[in-house]
KOLLUMTI-577220 format. One record per residue (C-alpha): residue number from 1; x, y, z. Coordinates in pm, 1 decimal, padded with zeros to 6 digits. Layout:
KOLLUMTI-577220
<site><i>NUM</i><east>X</east><north>Y</north><up>Z</up></site>
...
end
This chain:
KOLLUMTI-577220
<site><i>1</i><east>17930.9</east><north>09466.9</north><up>06558.7</up></site>
<site><i>2</i><east>17587.1</east><north>09619.3</north><up>06590.3</up></site>
<site><i>3</i><east>17395.0</east><north>09651.4</north><up>06911.4</up></site>
<site><i>4</i><east>17145.2</east><north>09391.8</north><up>06791.2</up></site>
<site><i>5</i><east>17422.2</east><north>09140.8</north><up>06713.3</up></site>
<site><i>6</i><east>17576.9</east><north>09200.4</north><up>07053.8</up></site>
<site><i>7</i><east>17240.8</east><north>09150.2</north><up>07218.3</up></site>
<site><i>8</i><east>17184.5</east><north>08822.6</north><up>07031.0</up></site>
<site><i>9</i><east>17531.6</east><north>08704.1</north><up>07131.3</up></site>
<site><i>10</i><east>17471.5</east><north>08793.6</north><up>07496.2</up></site>
<site><i>11</i><east>17137.1</east><north>08614.7</north><up>07494.8</up></site>
<site><i>12</i><east>17300.3</east><north>08309.5</north><up>07343.7</up></site>
<site><i>13</i><east>17572.1</east><north>08309.1</north><up>07610.7</up></site>
<site><i>14</i><east>17312.6</east><north>08358.6</north><up>07884.6</up></site>
<site><i>15</i><east>17117.2</east><north>08058.3</north><up>07758.5</up></site>
<site><i>16</i><east>17433.8</east><north>07849.6</north><up>07753.7</up></site>
<site><i>17</i><east>17519.1</east><north>07951.4</north><up>08112.5</up></site>
<site><i>18</i><east>17163.5</east><north>07887.2</north><up>08231.1</up></site>
<site><i>19</i><east>17174.2</east><north>07536.3</north><up>08084.3</up></site>
<site><i>20</i><east>17511.6</east><north>07477.4</north><up>08250.6</up></site>
<site><i>21</i><east>17380.8</east><north>07598.2</north><up>08586.2</up></site>
<site><i>22</i><east>17076.0</east><north>07370.6</north><up>08559.0</up></site>
<site><i>23</i><east>17301.1</east><north>07077.5</north><up>08477.1</up></site>
<site><i>24</i><east>17521.3</east><north>07148.7</north><up>08778.5</up></site>
<site><i>25</i><east>17214.6</east><north>07190.1</north><up>08995.8</up></site>
<site><i>26</i><east>17078.7</east><north>06854.5</north><up>08884.2</up></site>
<site><i>27</i><east>17415.1</east><north>06692.7</north><up>08953.5</up></site>
<site><i>28</i><east>17436.0</east><north>06847.5</north><up>09301.7</up></site>
<site><i>29</i><east>17081.3</east><north>06721.1</north><up>09374.9</up></site>
<site><i>30</i><east>17165.6</east><north>06368.6</north><up>09263.9</up></site>
<site><i>31</i><east>17484.0</east><north>06368.6</north><up>09470.8</up></site>
<site><i>32</i><east>17296.0</east><north>06489.0</north><up>09779.0</up></site>
<site><i>33</i><east>17044.8</east><north>06207.4</north><up>09737.5</up></site>
<site><i>34</i><east>17329.9</east><north>05957.4</north><up>09716.0</up></site>
<site><i>35</i><east>17493.9</east><north>06108.3</north><up>10026.1</up></site>
<site><i>36</i><east>17164.9</east><north>06080.5</north><up>10213.1</up></site>
<site><i>37</i><east>17129.4</east><north>05712.7</north><up>10115.1</up></site>
<site><i>38</i><east>17488.5</east><north>05640.4</north><up>10218.8</up></site>
<site><i>39</i><east>17439.7</east><north>05814.1</north><up>10555.5</up></site>
<site><i>40</i><east>17126.6</east><north>05609.1</north><up>10617.6</up></site>
<site><i>41</i><east>17314.4</east><north>05289.4</north><up>10530.6</up></site>
<site><i>42</i><east>17598.9</east><north>05382.1</north><up>10766.1</up></site>
<site><i>43</i><east>17346.9</east><north>05436.9</north><up>11044.7</up></site>
<site><i>44</i><east>17191.9</east><north>05094.8</north><up>10975.4</up></site>
<site><i>45</i><east>17530.0</east><north>04925.3</north><up>10975.9</up></site>
<site><i>46</i><east>17631.8</east><north>05105.8</north><up>11294.5</up></site>
<site><i>47</i><east>17316.6</east><north>04980.4</north><up>11465.6</up></site>
<site><i>48</i><east>17382.4</east><north>04624.0</north><up>11347.0</up></site>
<site><i>49</i><east>17741.3</east><north>04643.5</north><up>11469.8</up></site>
<site><i>50</i><east>17622.1</east><north>04763.5</north><up>11809.2</up></site>
<site><i>51</i><east>17370.3</east><north>04479.2</north><up>11826.2</up></site>
<site><i>52</i><east>17637.4</east><north>04224.8</north><up>11737.9</up></site>
<site><i>53</i><east>17882.4</east><north>04374.8</north><up>11987.8</up></site>
<site><i>54</i><east>17616.5</east><north>04362.4</north><up>12260.6</up></site>
<site><i>55</i><east>17544.2</east><north>03998.7</north><up>12181.6</up></site>
<site><i>56</i><east>17198.5</east><north>04069.4</north><up>12040.7</up></site>
<site><i>57</i><east>17232.0</east><north>03887.9</north><up>11709.2</up></site>
<site><i>58</i><east>17526.3</east><north>03665.4</north><up>11769.8</up></site>
<site><i>59</i><east>17850.7</east><north>03682.4</north><up>11955.3</up></site>
<site><i>60</i><east>18173.8</east><north>03743.7</north><up>11779.0</up></site>
<site><i>61</i><east>18405.7</east><north>03479.7</north><up>11917.9</up></site>
<site><i>62</i><east>18779.3</east><north>03499.6</north><up>11875.9</up></site>
<site><i>63</i><east>18853.2</east><north>03130.0</north><up>11845.8</up></site>
<site><i>64</i><east>19105.7</east><north>02956.0</north><up>11630.9</up></site>
<site><i>65</i><east>18958.6</east><north>02772.1</north><up>11335.2</up></site>
<site><i>66</i><east>18877.0</east><north>02401.8</north><up>11386.2</up></site>
<site><i>67</i><east>19180.8</east><north>02278.6</north><up>11193.7</up></site>
<site><i>68</i><east>19420.5</east><north>02399.3</north><up>11465.7</up></site>
end
């Protein structure tokens, strides 16, 4: 294999790896955005739960259903 052929092969492999790295980077970015949205939602739900527990929105009453 000549030096030029080896160089072409290495450049081809490098391009393949660069595309793979970009794909992984895009995936990691999308996952981080999803994690951020989920963390924000957890914070919202935690606040709602605290409000409900404090009686702010409505009390949670542990009563038997009316058919008892």
